[in-house]
C-alpha positions, -999 to 999 in steps of 0.1 A, spaced: 549 37 94 557 23 128 590 36 141 611 14 160 618 37 191 581 44 196 567 13 191 569 -1 225 555 31 247 521 43 246 532 77 262 552 81 230 523 68 206 495 88 220 504 124 210 516 109 178 481 95 167 463 127 181 487 148 157 484 125 130 443 124 135 444 165 136 464 167 106 441 142 88 410 158 100 426 194 87 434 179 50 398 166 51 385 198 58 403 218 34 400 194 7 361 197 15 366 236 12 384 237 -19 358 212 -33 329 233 -27 347 267 -37 354 248 -71 316 239 -76 303 272 -65 330 289 -91 315 263 -120 
């Protein structure tokens, strides 16, 4: 997953890490919401 152009510089790694963490959080929240709505319907 490491990109050759970004592996050496922290200034490029930090925004990418934040974006990745936010994406994972959003995915986790959306999957939790889908799970809750599915349980409610059943």
